[in-house]
C-alpha atoms as an extended CHARMM CRD file, in Angstrom:
* protein
*
       163  EXT
         1         1  MET       CA             11.0300000000       -0.5700000000       19.6340000000  PROA      1               0.0000000000
         2         2  ILE       CA              9.4730000000       -1.8510000000       16.4150000000  PROA      2               0.0000000000
         3         3  PHE       CA              5.7460000000       -2.5340000000       16.2840000000  PROA      3               0.0000000000
         4         4  VAL       CA              4.6120000000       -5.1730000000       13.8100000000  PROA      4               0.0000000000
         5         5  PHE       CA              1.0080000000       -6.0780000000       13.1540000000  PROA      5               0.0000000000
         6         6  ILE       CA             -0.2770000000       -8.5680000000       10.6070000000  PROA      6               0.0000000000
         7         7  GLN       CA             -3.9730000000       -8.8590000000       10.0510000000  PROA      7               0.0000000000
         8         8  ASN       CA             -5.8620000000      -11.1610000000        7.7580000000  PROA      8               0.0000000000
         9         9  VAL       CA             -8.8600000000       -8.9760000000        7.0760000000  PROA      9               0.0000000000
        10        10  LYS       CA            -11.0200000000      -11.8660000000        5.8550000000  PROA      10              0.0000000000
        11        11  ASN       CA            -10.9640000000      -13.3870000000        9.3480000000  PROA      11              0.0000000000
        12        12  GLN       CA            -12.4090000000      -10.3730000000       11.1550000000  PROA      12              0.0000000000
        13        13  THR       CA            -15.5440000000      -10.8700000000       13.2050000000  PROA      13              0.0000000000
        14        14  GLU       CA            -18.8300000000       -9.0740000000       12.6760000000  PROA      14              0.0000000000
        15        15  GLY       CA            -18.2900000000       -7.0630000000       15.8510000000  PROA      15              0.0000000000
        16        16  ASP       CA            -15.2580000000       -5.3810000000       14.3010000000  PROA      16              0.0000000000
        17        17  SER       CA            -17.2800000000       -3.4380000000       11.7420000000  PROA      17              0.0000000000
        18        18  ALA       CA            -17.6920000000        0.3200000000       11.9420000000  PROA      18              0.0000000000
        19        19  GLU       CA            -20.4100000000        2.7270000000       10.8060000000  PROA      19              0.0000000000
        20        20  ASP       CA            -18.2980000000        4.7510000000        8.3530000000  PROA      20              0.0000000000
        21        21  ASP       CA            -16.5300000000        3.8070000000        5.1060000000  PROA      21              0.0000000000
        22        22  THR       CA            -13.4010000000        2.2420000000        6.5750000000  PROA      22              0.0000000000
        23        23  ILE       CA            -11.6160000000       -1.0080000000        5.9110000000  PROA      23              0.0000000000
        24        24  LEU       CA            -13.6260000000       -2.7000000000        8.6320000000  PROA      24              0.0000000000
        25        25  ASP       CA            -16.9500000000       -2.3110000000        6.8230000000  PROA      25              0.0000000000
        26        26  SER       CA            -16.2290000000       -5.1700000000        4.4590000000  PROA      26              0.0000000000
        27        27  ASP       CA            -13.4410000000       -6.9710000000        2.7160000000  PROA      27              0.0000000000
        28        28  GLN       CA            -13.6780000000       -4.4180000000       -0.1010000000  PROA      28              0.0000000000
        29        29  ALA       CA            -10.8570000000       -1.8730000000       -0.1580000000  PROA      29              0.0000000000
        30        30  PRO       CA            -12.1740000000        1.6910000000        0.0780000000  PROA      30              0.0000000000
        31        31  ASN       CA            -11.7410000000        3.3780000000       -3.2740000000  PROA      31              0.0000000000
        32        32  PHE       CA             -9.5660000000        6.4590000000       -3.5530000000  PROA      32              0.0000000000
        33        33  ASN       CA             -8.4400000000        8.8620000000       -6.2210000000  PROA      33              0.0000000000
        34        34  LEU       CA             -4.9830000000       10.3470000000       -5.6250000000  PROA      34              0.0000000000
        35        35  THR       CA             -2.4700000000       12.2790000000       -7.6940000000  PROA      35              0.0000000000
        36        36  THR       CA              1.0310000000       11.2340000000       -8.7200000000  PROA      36              0.0000000000
        37        37  LEU       CA              3.9660000000       13.6300000000       -8.5310000000  PROA      37              0.0000000000
        38        38  ASN       CA              3.4940000000       14.4980000000      -12.2080000000  PROA      38              0.0000000000
        39        39  GLY       CA             -0.2270000000       15.2540000000      -11.7730000000  PROA      39              0.0000000000
        40        40  GLU       CA             -1.7110000000       11.9970000000      -13.0870000000  PROA      40              0.0000000000
        41        41  GLU       CA             -4.8730000000       10.8430000000      -11.3060000000  PROA      41              0.0000000000
        42        42  ILE       CA             -4.8880000000        7.2180000000      -10.0920000000  PROA      42              0.0000000000
        43        43  GLU       CA             -8.1220000000        5.6260000000       -8.9230000000  PROA      43              0.0000000000
        44        44  LEU       CA             -7.8660000000        2.3550000000       -7.0230000000  PROA      44              0.0000000000
        45        45  LYS       CA            -10.9750000000        0.8240000000       -8.6010000000  PROA      45              0.0000000000
        46        46  ASP       CA             -9.3590000000        1.1810000000      -12.0490000000  PROA      46              0.0000000000
        47        47  LEU       CA             -6.7800000000       -1.4210000000      -10.9620000000  PROA      47              0.0000000000
        48        48  GLN       CA             -9.3090000000       -4.2100000000      -10.3870000000  PROA      48              0.0000000000
        49        49  GLY       CA             -8.1010000000       -7.3380000000      -12.1350000000  PROA      49              0.0000000000
        50        50  LYS       CA             -4.6070000000       -6.8250000000      -10.7030000000  PROA      50              0.0000000000
        51        51  GLY       CA             -3.0270000000       -7.5240000000       -7.3370000000  PROA      51              0.0000000000
        52        52  VAL       CA             -2.3640000000       -4.1840000000       -5.6340000000  PROA      52              0.0000000000
        53        53  LEU       CA              0.1110000000       -3.4530000000       -2.8620000000  PROA      53              0.0000000000
        54        54  VAL       CA             -0.7350000000       -0.1270000000       -1.1970000000  PROA      54              0.0000000000
        55        55  ASN       CA              2.0870000000        1.1220000000        1.0260000000  PROA      55              0.0000000000
        56        56  PHE       CA              1.7340000000        4.1680000000        3.3030000000  PROA      56              0.0000000000
        57        57  TRP       CA              5.1640000000        5.7290000000        3.9520000000  PROA      57              0.0000000000
        58        58  SER       CA              7.1510000000        8.9120000000        4.6500000000  PROA      58              0.0000000000
        59        59  SER       CA             10.7480000000        9.8180000000        3.8610000000  PROA      59              0.0000000000
        60        60  TRP       CA             11.5350000000       10.5060000000        7.5570000000  PROA      60              0.0000000000
        61        61  CYS       CA             10.4690000000        6.9480000000        8.4850000000  PROA      61              0.0000000000
        62        62  GLY       CA             13.5140000000        4.6610000000        8.7650000000  PROA      62              0.0000000000
        63        63  PRO       CA             11.5940000000        1.3710000000        8.3380000000  PROA      63              0.0000000000
        64        64  CYS       CA              9.8290000000        2.8870000000        5.3120000000  PROA      64              0.0000000000
        65        65  LYS       CA             13.1690000000        3.7060000000        3.6870000000  PROA      65              0.0000000000
        66        66  ASN       CA             14.5070000000        0.2360000000        4.5060000000  PROA      66              0.0000000000
        67        67  GLU       CA             11.6070000000       -1.6220000000        2.9030000000  PROA      67              0.0000000000
        68        68  MET       CA             11.2700000000        0.4550000000       -0.2730000000  PROA      68              0.0000000000
        69        69  PRO       CA             14.1340000000       -1.2890000000       -2.1330000000  PROA      69              0.0000000000
        70        70  GLU       CA             12.5680000000       -4.6250000000       -1.1030000000  PROA      70              0.0000000000
        71        71  ILE       CA              9.1940000000       -3.5200000000       -2.4660000000  PROA      71              0.0000000000
        72        72  GLN       CA             10.9550000000       -2.5010000000       -5.7000000000  PROA      72              0.0000000000
        73        73  LYS       CA             12.5770000000       -5.9420000000       -6.0540000000  PROA      73              0.0000000000
        74        74  VAL       CA              9.2570000000       -7.6870000000       -5.5560000000  PROA      74              0.0000000000
        75        75  TYR       CA              7.4810000000       -5.2870000000       -7.9160000000  PROA      75              0.0000000000
        76        76  ASP       CA             10.0910000000       -5.9170000000      -10.6170000000  PROA      76              0.0000000000
        77        77  PHE       CA              9.6570000000       -9.6750000000      -10.1330000000  PROA      77              0.0000000000
        78        78  TYR       CA              5.8280000000       -9.7240000000      -10.2720000000  PROA      78              0.0000000000
        79        79  LYS       CA              4.7080000000       -6.7430000000      -12.3610000000  PROA      79              0.0000000000
        80        80  SER       CA              4.4360000000       -8.9020000000      -15.4860000000  PROA      80              0.0000000000
        81        81  GLN       CA              2.1030000000      -11.1790000000      -13.4810000000  PROA      81              0.0000000000
        82        82  GLY       CA             -0.3170000000       -8.3760000000      -12.6440000000  PROA      82              0.0000000000
        83        83  LEU       CA              1.1310000000       -6.6460000000       -9.5670000000  PROA      83              0.0000000000
        84        84  GLU       CA              0.7220000000       -2.9050000000       -9.0820000000  PROA      84              0.0000000000
        85        85  VAL       CA              2.4140000000       -0.9540000000       -6.2990000000  PROA      85              0.0000000000
        86        86  LEU       CA              0.9500000000        2.2950000000       -5.0070000000  PROA      86              0.0000000000
        87        87  ALA       CA              3.1820000000        4.0610000000       -2.4850000000  PROA      87              0.0000000000
        88        88  VAL       CA              1.0540000000        6.6660000000       -0.7140000000  PROA      88              0.0000000000
        89        89  ASN       CA              3.2360000000        9.3170000000        0.8920000000  PROA      89              0.0000000000
        90        90  TYR       CA              1.9450000000       10.3460000000        4.2770000000  PROA      90              0.0000000000
        91        91  GLY       CA              1.9560000000       14.0680000000        4.9980000000  PROA      91              0.0000000000
        92        92  GLU       CA              4.9670000000       15.3690000000        3.0670000000  PROA      92              0.0000000000
        93        93  SER       CA              5.3010000000       18.0450000000        0.4130000000  PROA      93              0.0000000000
        94        94  LYS       CA              5.8350000000       17.2500000000       -3.2400000000  PROA      94              0.0000000000
        95        95  GLU       CA              9.3120000000       18.8180000000       -3.0010000000  PROA      95              0.0000000000
        96        96  THR       CA             10.3080000000       16.5930000000       -0.0550000000  PROA      96              0.0000000000
        97        97  ILE       CA              9.1520000000       13.4910000000       -1.9250000000  PROA      97              0.0000000000
        98        98  GLN       CA             11.0120000000       14.5090000000       -5.0940000000  PROA      98              0.0000000000
        99        99  ASN       CA             14.2010000000       15.0760000000       -3.0820000000  PROA      99              0.0000000000
       100       100  PHE       CA             13.8170000000       11.6120000000       -1.5490000000  PROA      100             0.0000000000
       101       101  LEU       CA             13.3390000000       10.0380000000       -4.9880000000  PROA      101             0.0000000000
       102       102  GLU       CA             16.4340000000       11.8120000000       -6.3400000000  PROA      102             0.0000000000
       103       103  ASP       CA             18.3990000000       10.0100000000       -3.6200000000  PROA      103             0.0000000000
       104       104  HSD       CA             16.6750000000        6.7010000000       -4.5320000000  PROA      104             0.0000000000
       105       105  PRO       CA             16.6070000000        6.6680000000       -8.3490000000  PROA      105             0.0000000000
       106       106  THR       CA             15.9110000000        2.9240000000       -8.6290000000  PROA      106             0.0000000000
       107       107  LEU       CA             12.3760000000        3.2980000000       -7.2220000000  PROA      107             0.0000000000
       108       108  ASN       CA              9.9970000000        3.2770000000      -10.1690000000  PROA      108             0.0000000000
       109       109  PHE       CA              6.6450000000        2.2050000000       -8.7570000000  PROA      109             0.0000000000
       110       110  THR       CA              3.7970000000        4.7190000000       -8.4800000000  PROA      110             0.0000000000
       111       111  ILE       CA              4.1720000000        7.3670000000       -5.7630000000  PROA      111             0.0000000000
       112       112  LEU       CA              0.9520000000        9.0970000000       -4.7140000000  PROA      112             0.0000000000
       113       113  LEU       CA              0.3070000000       12.2730000000       -2.7400000000  PROA      113             0.0000000000
       114       114  GLU       CA             -1.9010000000       11.4180000000        0.2270000000  PROA      114             0.0000000000
       115       115  ASP       CA             -4.9440000000       13.2420000000        1.4720000000  PROA      115             0.0000000000
       116       116  ASP       CA             -6.2540000000       12.9290000000        5.0060000000  PROA      116             0.0000000000
       117       117  GLN       CA             -9.4010000000       11.0880000000        3.9240000000  PROA      117             0.0000000000
       118       118  VAL       CA             -7.4660000000        8.1370000000        2.5260000000  PROA      118             0.0000000000
       119       119  SER       CA             -5.3380000000        7.7040000000        5.6430000000  PROA      119             0.0000000000
       120       120  GLU       CA             -8.5040000000        7.8560000000        7.7540000000  PROA      120             0.0000000000
       121       121  LYS       CA            -10.3290000000        5.2790000000        5.6190000000  PROA      121             0.0000000000
       122       122  TYR       CA             -7.3250000000        2.9640000000        5.8640000000  PROA      122             0.0000000000
       123       123  MET       CA             -6.8660000000        3.7120000000        9.5810000000  PROA      123             0.0000000000
       124       124  ILE       CA             -3.2010000000        4.6720000000        9.3030000000  PROA      124             0.0000000000
       125       125  ALA       CA             -1.7350000000        4.9620000000       12.7920000000  PROA      125             0.0000000000
       126       126  ASN       CA              1.8360000000        3.7440000000       12.1980000000  PROA      126             0.0000000000
       127       127  LEU       CA              4.2710000000        3.8740000000        9.3120000000  PROA      127             0.0000000000
       128       128  PRO       CA              4.8930000000        1.9210000000        7.2810000000  PROA      128             0.0000000000
       129       129  THR       CA              1.5300000000        0.2400000000        6.8020000000  PROA      129             0.0000000000
       130       130  THR       CA              0.9120000000       -1.9520000000        3.7760000000  PROA      130             0.0000000000
       131       131  TYR       CA             -2.3250000000       -3.3400000000        2.3640000000  PROA      131             0.0000000000
       132       132  PHE       CA             -2.5140000000       -6.2850000000       -0.0230000000  PROA      132             0.0000000000
       133       133  ILE       CA             -5.5670000000       -6.1190000000       -2.2990000000  PROA      133             0.0000000000
       134       134  ASN       CA             -6.6100000000       -8.9130000000       -4.6650000000  PROA      134             0.0000000000
       135       135  LYS       CA             -7.9240000000       -8.6590000000       -8.2370000000  PROA      135             0.0000000000
       136       136  ASP       CA            -11.4950000000       -8.2950000000       -6.9530000000  PROA      136             0.0000000000
       137       137  GLY       CA            -10.6110000000       -5.2230000000       -4.8870000000  PROA      137             0.0000000000
       138       138  GLU       CA            -10.7080000000       -7.1060000000       -1.5830000000  PROA      138             0.0000000000
       139       139  ILE       CA             -8.1840000000       -6.5170000000        1.1740000000  PROA      139             0.0000000000
       140       140  VAL       CA             -6.5080000000       -9.8390000000        1.8940000000  PROA      140             0.0000000000
       141       141  ASN       CA             -3.8890000000       -8.6780000000        4.4290000000  PROA      141             0.0000000000
       142       142  ARG       CA             -2.6830000000       -5.6010000000        6.2500000000  PROA      142             0.0000000000
       143       143  TYR       CA              0.8440000000       -5.3610000000        7.6610000000  PROA      143             0.0000000000
       144       144  MET       CA              2.0040000000       -2.6410000000       10.0220000000  PROA      144             0.0000000000
       145       145  GLY       CA              5.7860000000       -2.4060000000       10.2270000000  PROA      145             0.0000000000
       146       146  GLU       CA              8.7920000000       -2.9930000000        8.0180000000  PROA      146             0.0000000000
       147       147  LEU       CA              8.4660000000       -5.7830000000        5.4750000000  PROA      147             0.0000000000
       148       148  ASN       CA             11.3850000000       -7.8240000000        4.1490000000  PROA      148             0.0000000000
       149       149  GLU       CA             11.6050000000       -9.3820000000        0.7040000000  PROA      149             0.0000000000
       150       150  GLU       CA             10.6070000000      -12.8640000000        1.8840000000  PROA      150             0.0000000000
       151       151  GLN       CA              7.4600000000      -11.5550000000        3.5900000000  PROA      151             0.0000000000
       152       152  LEU       CA              6.5700000000       -9.5120000000        0.5240000000  PROA      152             0.0000000000
       153       153  HSD       CA              6.7830000000      -12.5850000000       -1.7180000000  PROA      153             0.0000000000
       154       154  VAL       CA              4.3850000000      -14.4710000000        0.5860000000  PROA      154             0.0000000000
       155       155  PHE       CA              1.8080000000      -11.6610000000        0.7520000000  PROA      155             0.0000000000
       156       156  VAL       CA              2.0370000000      -10.7780000000       -2.9470000000  PROA      156             0.0000000000
       157       157  ASN       CA              1.5040000000      -14.3930000000       -3.9910000000  PROA      157             0.0000000000
       158       158  GLU       CA             -1.8190000000      -14.2870000000       -2.1420000000  PROA      158             0.0000000000
       159       159  ILE       CA             -3.0950000000      -11.3750000000       -4.2660000000  PROA      159             0.0000000000
       160       160  LEU       CA             -1.7370000000      -12.0780000000       -7.7360000000  PROA      160             0.0000000000
       161       161  PRO       CA             -4.4130000000      -12.7810000000      -10.3370000000  PROA      161             0.0000000000
       162       162  LYS       CA             -4.7380000000      -16.4810000000      -11.0150000000  PROA      162             0.0000000000
       163       163  GLU       CA             -5.4010000000      -17.6920000000      -14.5420000000  PROA      163             0.0000000000
């Protein structure tokens, strides 16, 4: 069974808000500071001005593995137009991630090591889960489940910076 959930965050009602710093507090994406495999620190707020796709994944997740080449295609197509991809690995060791990437050498978007606080802020319950954040740092859409290339094009076009 595959569970798919699409949510346009801008259409949430007031009653959906929560007390803590989660995605339901506002349209603004909760900031985070995570580390890449090579030790570089990436802070989400530093990417304002760009469209950001944040994908939560794990190497054991079949739908995650299926959609990663699709995310790469879309990233290659739109990166010159201001798209950034942050792939946040959920709960795996650096060694496991590196082994996965050795088997998938064409993936060249940013891979981040997750901490529990980020997955809590973004309410990660299922993998993969993908957030689409516009140039102003606002979450435009959230998609739970495997994305295909056509869906990615639609969602990414909603977050790309407009001139």
